[in-house]
N, C-alpha and C positions, 0 to 999 in steps of 0.2 A: 524503284519502278523501272521495269525493263523498257528501254528505248526512250525514256523521257528526255534524255539528253539530246536526242535527235531534234526535238522540238523547242527546247528551252531557249528563250530569247531574253537577253538582258534588257530591262526596261529603258535604260539609257540609250541603247542602240535603236530601239523602237522610236524613242523621242528624236533621235538624230534623223531618222527617216521621215518623221512627221515634219520636222523643220524643212527638210528638202522639198517635201510635197507643198508646203506653204510657200516656199520660195518659187517653185514652179508656177503655182497658182498666181502669185503676184506678178511674175515676169510675163506670163501669157496675158494677163489682164492689162498690164502696162503696154505691151507690144500691140495688143488688139486695139486699145484706145488710140494709140499713135496712128495705126493703120486706118482706123475708121475716121479719125479726124482729117487725115490727109485725103482719104477717098471722098469725104464730104465736101471738101474744098474743090476738088476736081469735078465732082458731080454737079456742084453749084455752077461752076464755070460752064460746063457743058449744057446745063439746063438754060442758062442765060444766053447761050449761043443758039437756042432753039433746036437742039439735037435731042432725039429720043433717047440717046445713050445716057444722058445725064440722070434722068429719073430711074432708068434701069440699073445704073451703077449704084445709085444711092440705095435702092431697094435690095440689091444683091449684097451690098456691104452690111446693111442692117440685118439681113437674114443670116449672114455668116457670123456676125457678132452674137446674135441671140441664139441661133440654133447650134452653131459649132463651137465657138470659143467659150461661150458661157457654160455650155454643157460640160466641156472639158474641165474648165476651172472649177465648176461645181463639184465634179467627181474628185478632183484633187483635194479640194478643201474638205469635203465630207469624209473622204477616206482618211485624211490626216486627223480630223477631229475624232473619228471612230478609233483609230489606232492610238491616239493619245489617251483616250479613256481606257482602252484595253490594256495599255502599258501600266496603268495604275490599278485597275479594278479586276481584270480578267484573271482567271486561274491559268496556270501554265498548261499548255497542251500536253497532256500526259496520256497514259494508257486509256483512261476513260474517254477523254475527248477524242483521241485518235480512233477509238472504236465507234464513237458517235459519227465522226466524219465518214468512216468506212460504210456505215449503215445509212446515213442520211444524205450524203452528198450525191448530187446528180453526176454520175460518172460519164454520161454523154457530154456534159459540159466540161468536165475535167478528165479527158481521156488519159489513160496511163497512170492516173493518180491512185487508183484503187489498190495497187500493190507497192506504192512508193515507199512506205515505211511499215511493211507487213510485220516485221519483228516486234514492233511496239504495240500491235493490236492484241487485245486480250483474247480474241476469238481465233488467233492463228497459232 
């Protein structure tokens, strides 16, 4: 297969990447929990001191945890799970799949990728 070696990935290497993604997910979750717990203590102290900043700080910390950190860790975890399955089940990206990418991918989203591996595309 012309150009297939451009795409072939050793499943063990993919699994190593998955492990890293899961480690990042766990570390961000751990750091976020520590930060939110510390912020909650400070927000409680400020609230007990009758300052408006206390409730605002608690609300901001919760928003950050739910909207920012959880979204990021979710993406890491979901991507890791997807790649782990692909490492075991997916066919290697070969001429056929490279051709599919060339015809199906949104090249506005992936600028410059249309010609990245042109030699492996059956239509080139």
